[in-house]
Structure formats: C-alpha cells, structure tokens
N, C-alpha and C positions, 0 to 999 in steps of 0.2 A: 965621975964616970958612971958610977952606979946609979946616981940619980937620973942621968940621961937615959940609961938603959931602962929604968923603971918607967920613965915618962914615955919612952918609945913603945914599950910593951903595953902600957895602958891605952895610948892612942891607937895602937894596932888592934887591940882587942875591941875597942869601941867601933872602929871601922868595920871590923868583921861582924859585929852585932847589927850594925846598921845595914850592912849588905844582906845579912840573913833576914832582917825584917822586910827589906825591899823584895827579897826573893819570895818571902811568904805571901806578900801582897800580890806579886805577879802570879804566883801559883794559884792563889784564890781566884784571881781574875780569870786565869786560864780555865779553872774548874767551872766558874760561873758561865764562861763562854761555851764550854762543852755541854753543860746542863741546858743552856738556852738552845744550843744547836739540836740537842736531843729532843727537847720539847717542840721545837719547830718541825723537826722531822716527824715526830708523832702527830702533830697537828696536820701536817701535810698529808700523811697517810690516812688520817681520819677524814680529812676533806676529800681526798681522792676517792675513798670508799663511798662517802656520802654522795659526792658528785657522780660517781659511776652509777649508784643506785637511782639517783634522780634522773640521769640521762637515760638509763634503761627503762625506767617507768614512763618518762616522757615519750620515749620512742614507741613503747607499747601502746600508750593512750593515743598518741597521734596516729599510730597505725590503724586504730579503730575508727578514727575520725577522718581519715584522709578521703573517704568517699563523700563526706559532707562539707568539709572545709578545705579550701586551698590557700595558697600563699596570697593570692590576690584578695581574697576575703579578709585575711588577717591584716594585710596592708591597708585595705579600705577602712577596716575597723580602727586601726591605729591612727590613720589620718582623721577619721571622724572624732575620736577621742581628743586628739590634739586641737581640732577646730572648736570643740566645745569645752575646753578647759575652764573657761570663765563660768559657763553655765553649771558645770559639775561643781565648781567651787561655791557658787551661790546656793546650789541644792545642799551641799554639805553644811554651809553656814546656817541655812534654814533648819536643817536637822539638828544642829547644835543648839540653835535658839529654842526649837521645840523641846529638846531634851532639858534645857535649863528651865523652860516654862513648866514642864511636867514635874521637875524636881522641886520648884518653888510651890507649885499648886497641889502637890500630893498631900501635904497636911490639911489644906482646906477641903480637898475632895474627900479625904478620909473622914473629916468631921461632918460634911454633908451626907455622906453615906451612912454614918452612925445615926445622925438625926433622922434620915429618911427611914432607916430600919426601925428606929424607936417609934416613929409616927405610924408605920405600918403595924407595929405591934399594938399600939394604942387603938387603931382602927379595928384590929382583930378582936381585941378585948371588948370593945364597945359593940361589936356585932355588925360592923359595916359589910364585911364580906358575906356573912350569912344573909343579910338583907339583900345584897346584890344578887346572891344566888337565888333567893326566893323571887326577886323581881324578874330574873331570867325565866323561872318557871311560869310566872304570870304572863310574861310576853309570849311564851310558847303557847299557853292556853288561849290567849287573845288571837294569835295568828291562826291557830287551828280551828277557832270558833267562827271566824269571819272569812268570807270569801273576797276575791278581788272586787266583785261588784259592790259588796258592802263598803269596801274602802273607797271606791269611786263615789258612791253615794255620800259617804261621810265628807269627802272633799268638796262635793257640790254644795253641801249644807253646812260647811264649817262655819260660815259667817253667822248664819242663824243660830247655830249652837253656841258660839262664843258670845253673841249678844244675849242669849238666854242666860248663860252662866254669869255674864256681867250684871244683868238685872237681878239675878238671884243673890248675888253677893253684895248688893246694896244694903246698908245698915237697916233701913226700915223693913225691907223685904225679909232679911234674916230674922229680925225681931218678930215679924208676923208669923213666919214659918215656925220659929221656936215656940211661940205661943200656941199655935195650932197643934204642934206635937205634944206640948204639955197637956193641952185640953184632951187630946186623943188618949194619952196615957191614963188620965184620970177618969175618962169617959167609961161609965159602967151603967148603961141604961137597960133596964129590963121592964118590958111592958107586960104585966101580969093581969091587969084589970081590963075589962071590956071597954073599948073606946067608942063613944057615940059621937055623932055629928055635933050635938049640942056642946059636948065637952071640948071638942076641937074649936068651936066658935068662942068659947070662953077663954081658951088658950090664946086665941088671936088677939084678945083684948089686953093680954099681958104686954107691958112696954118692951121687955127683952125679946119677946117673940116678934113684935112689930119691927124692932131694930134689925133682927136677923133676917126677916123677910125683905126689908128695905135694902139691906146689904146684898142679899142674893140677887135681887132685881137689878140693882146698879151694876153689880159684877157682871151679870149676863149681858146687860146693855153695853158696857164698856168692852166686853169681849167681842160682841158683834160688831161694834164700831171699829175695833182694831183689825178684825178680819177684813172688813170693807176697805180700810186703808191699805192693808197689805195686798189685797187683790188689785187695787188701783196702781200701786207701785209696781207690781209685777207686770201689769198691762203696759205701763209706760216703758219698762225695761224691754219688753218684747217688741214694742213699736220702734224704739230707738235702735234696736239690733236689726 
C-alpha cells in the first residue's frame, strides 16, 4: 500500500511539473504575441505619421502645381511611359553598358592621362611652349607688317616663289651659294695704289680674271635668255586666257 501511494505521488508530481512547463511555454508565447502586437502598433503609428507627412507634403506641392499640371497630363504621361517601356529599358541597358565600359576603361584612361601629362612636361622642359609663344609674336609682326594687298600679291606670285625656292635648294645651287658666302667672308680688298689703264690690261691677261669675265658674260647671257623665255610664256598664257 505504501509503495502504491509513493508511485501515485511521484507520477502526480511529474504531471504537475509537465503542466507547469507547458504553462510556461504558453505564457512565453503569449508574451511574444503581446510584444509583436506592440511592435506592430508602433510600426503602424510610425507609418501613419510618415504617411500623413507625405500626404500633407504632396497636397502642398500639388497645390503649387495645379495651375500647370492637370490629371489629363499625368494620365497622358503615364500612358506615354507605359508605351515606351521597352525604349526606356534599352536606354537603361545602354547606360549600364556605358558604366561598365567606363569602369573597365578607367585604368587605361588614367595611364593615358599620366603619359600625356608627362609628355607635356617634357615639351615644357625642352622649350616647345616658349617656342610657340615666340612664333605667335612673329606671326603678329608679320600680320601687322603686311597689308591685304601684299598677301594677294604673294598669292599671285606664290608659284614663282616656290620655284625659286626649289631651285635654290638644289645641291649644286646650295654649294655655289655656300662658296660665294665663304668668299665674301674672306674678301678683304683694299685698293691703296693708283690704278692705271695699263695695269688693268695686265690684269686682263691673268687666267683667273679671264675666267671671271667669261663667267660674268655667260651669266648675263643666260639671264637675258631666261627673261625672254619667261616673257614668251606669259604672252602665251595671256593669249590662252
């Protein structure tokens, strides 16, 4: 009998403990539900306040725009946006592609900019910019020194000028000019004695003098012939025109 009472008391206490545990779980769940309900109520109150502020702000802003926009315009704009959804999507895709391209190209562009700045610094150290500055001054001097008529005359004779420059830049002509300049630099003639006609005749017998006179005569003859040919060419051009 005593064993039965002990077993009944043990099992009764176990059931009570189990019931207490279940009650604790239920109470915790009820507390969680209360906390959740309070949080939802707080969120609802916050949303209501924010929504009220947004609504009041929207009403105030729309009240300022009602003279410029009406419901038909908004409806038309909405329809227009819906009709061009594909176009807007393509534009956004292009913007995304451009963004990706700029992201990929940024390191290369940075390197090019650095190289460009380094090259500008090199040009500056070598004096390119100072040279260009002086060229600008030279251009100003040329422009202020010549009139429009001078420029027109230059244009009319540009072919003759270029041909002259071309002939002057030939190797044999440059060699001749260089020799003449060297002779002129070394030339230091001073006639201190009285010169008679007989002494001049004696100088004419000198081989170098004879060569010089022959060269001068041939040069003058060639110059005269060239002038005649030039005149004939000009006459033909005039007749053809």
